[in-house]
Structure formats: structure tokens, C-alpha cells
C-alpha positions in Angstrom: 98.6 147.6 -28.9 101.6 145.1 -29.0 102.4 143.2 -32.2 102.8 139.5 -31.2 105.7 137.5 -32.6 104.5 134.3 -34.0 107.6 131.9 -34.2 105.9 128.8 -35.5 104.9 127.2 -38.8 101.8 127.8 -40.7 99.4 125.1 -41.4 100.0 125.6 -45.1 103.9 124.9 -44.5 103.3 121.6 -42.3 100.9 120.1 -44.8 103.6 121.0 -47.8 106.5 119.1 -45.5 104.1 116.1 -44.8 103.3 116.0 -48.6 107.2 115.9 -49.4 107.8 113.2 -46.9 105.1 111.0 -48.1 106.3 111.4 -51.8 109.7 110.5 -50.6 108.4 107.4 -48.5 106.6 106.1 -51.5 109.7 106.3 -53.7 112.0 104.6 -51.3 109.4 101.7 -50.1 110.0 99.3 -53.3 113.7 99.4 -52.9 113.4 98.7 -49.3 111.3 96.0 -49.9 113.6 94.5 -52.7 116.5 95.0 -50.1 114.6 93.2 -47.5 113.7 90.3 -49.8 117.3 90.0 -50.9 118.6 89.7 -47.5 116.2 86.9 -46.6 117.4 85.1 -49.8 121.0 85.5 -48.9 120.2 84.0 -45.4 118.6 81.0 -46.6 121.3 80.3 -48.9 123.8 80.7 -46.1 121.7 78.4 -44.0 121.9 75.8 -46.8 125.3 76.1 -47.3 126.0 75.6 -43.6 123.9 72.6 -43.8 125.7 71.0 -46.6 129.2 71.6 -44.8 127.6 69.9 -41.7 126.7 66.9 -43.9 129.7 66.7 -45.7 131.8 66.9 -42.5 129.8 64.1 -40.9 130.1 61.9 -43.8 133.9 62.2 -43.3 133.1 59.2 -40.7 133.3 56.0 -42.6 130.2 54.6 -40.8 128.3 57.8 -41.6 129.1 57.9 -45.1 128.2 54.3 -45.8 124.8 54.8 -44.0 124.0 58.1 -45.8 124.9 56.6 -49.2 122.9 53.8 -48.0 125.0 51.1 -49.7 124.8 52.9 -53.2 121.3 53.8 -53.3 121.5 57.4 -52.1 119.4 59.0 -49.0 117.6 62.1 -48.2 117.9 64.2 -44.9 115.2 66.3 -43.8 116.1 69.2 -41.4 113.0 71.0 -39.9 113.7 74.7 -39.5 114.2 76.3 -36.0 114.4 73.0 -33.9 117.0 72.0 -31.5 119.7 69.9 -32.7 120.9 68.1 -29.6 120.8 64.3 -30.1 120.0 64.9 -33.7 116.6 66.5 -33.1 114.8 68.0 -36.2 116.9 65.7 -38.4 115.3 62.9 -40.4 117.2 60.4 -42.4 115.3 58.9 -45.4 116.4 56.2 -47.7 116.0 56.3 -51.5 112.6 54.9 -51.3 111.4 57.5 -48.5 111.4 54.9 -45.7 113.3 55.9 -42.7 116.9 54.9 -42.5 117.8 52.7 -39.5 121.2 51.2 -38.8 123.9 51.1 -36.3 125.0 54.7 -37.2 121.6 56.4 -37.5 121.7 58.2 -33.9 125.1 58.9 -34.2 124.9 60.2 -37.7 122.0 62.6 -36.6 124.0 63.8 -33.6 127.1 64.4 -35.5 124.9 66.3 -38.3 123.1 68.2 -35.6 126.4 69.1 -33.7 127.9 70.5 -37.1 124.8 72.7 -37.9 124.8 74.1 -34.3 122.7 74.5 -31.4 119.5 75.2 -33.5 118.7 74.7 -37.3 118.5 77.6 -39.1 115.1 79.3 -40.0 113.7 79.8 -43.5 113.5 83.7 -43.9 112.2 83.8 -47.3 108.4 83.0 -46.9 107.0 84.1 -50.6 108.0 80.5 -51.9 106.3 78.7 -49.2 109.2 76.2 -48.3 108.6 74.3 -45.2 111.9 72.6 -44.6 115.6 72.1 -45.6 116.2 68.9 -47.8 119.7 67.4 -48.4 119.9 64.8 -51.1 122.9 62.5 -51.2 123.8 60.4 -54.3 124.9 56.9 -54.2 128.5 58.3 -55.1 128.3 60.8 -52.2 127.3 63.9 -53.8 125.5 66.7 -51.5 123.0 68.7 -52.7 120.9 71.1 -50.6 117.6 72.9 -50.9 114.4 73.7 -49.7 110.9 71.7 -50.1 107.4 72.4 -49.6 106.5 68.8 -49.1 109.7 67.8 -46.9 110.3 64.9 -49.5 112.4 66.3 -52.5 114.1 69.4 -53.0 112.0 71.9 -54.9 114.3 74.9 -54.6 118.1 73.8 -55.0 120.3 76.0 -53.1 123.6 74.6 -52.8 125.8 73.9 -54.8 123.7 75.5 -57.6 121.1 78.1 -57.2 117.7 77.6 -58.6 116.0 80.4 -60.7 113.9 81.4 -57.8 117.0 82.2 -55.3 119.2 83.9 -58.1 
């Protein structure tokens, strides 16, 4: 009788290897989830800084500056995530009372801000805070603050120039 050469793994050996892999995966998963969340937060902070730079660049134009400071009253800009920016799409200008800003430079300001942002407005990546839109608040003196909001009216999570607690 010939003796057979078995050149495989036994069932017990395979089960031990699978158990070791499961333990390693369980240990690595929480760190991976934290890393993904940090990446999403970093992406949102970068998007807010891009929007802040776009608004400040647009405010270099005198008419846009006057429109956005709302003749000493301040204003708010709501930027809808993931929309085309051609012609100022996805960008809403609001006065200090929440009413839509309108004036001679309204369309030009939206177009200029949209062109400075890029082809599309950024997406909000970090979904745990339930933010729906980027919001830019401009003080009467021309200071620009950018953050995210759940109601598209006021900044709930300030990101630029200062980070709120949720984004640190």
C-alpha cells in the first residue's frame, strides 16, 4: 500500500488562522474608523478655508465689498454643497435680517464667488454632525467667518478662522 503525501492544511490549522485574523481585524477597526473620521473632518476644514478665501478674494472688488458688508449691517452667504457654481449657482446672499440681498452687484458677486470656489461647491464629508450647508457670515467691518449649519441660516459649527470644539 502506498502512503499518500498530504500537502494541505488541516481544518484545525485553518480555524486557528481565521481566529487570529478576526482578532487582528477587531483590534484595527476602531483605529481605522477614527482615521476615516479625522480625514473627513480635515476635508471639511479645507473646504471651509477654500470658501473663506473665495469670499475674501471676491470682496477685493469694491462693489462686492459694499454689497456683502450690506452698507454696515453685515450679511450671510449660504453655499449649498455639491452644486455647480457657474453663474453663482448654489450660492445665496442674505442680508442681516435673513432677507435675500439684491442690488446691482448681486449676480456679479455670486458669479465671482462661484468662480473663486471652483467648478463645484465642496461636499460636506463629516456626516455625524448633520450639517447641511456651508455658511459664511460677514460682519459690518468685513470680517469673514465660515462654518456649517443645520438650518442654512446661521453658523452652528464654526470652522474658519477658529475651529469649534466638534472640529478640533
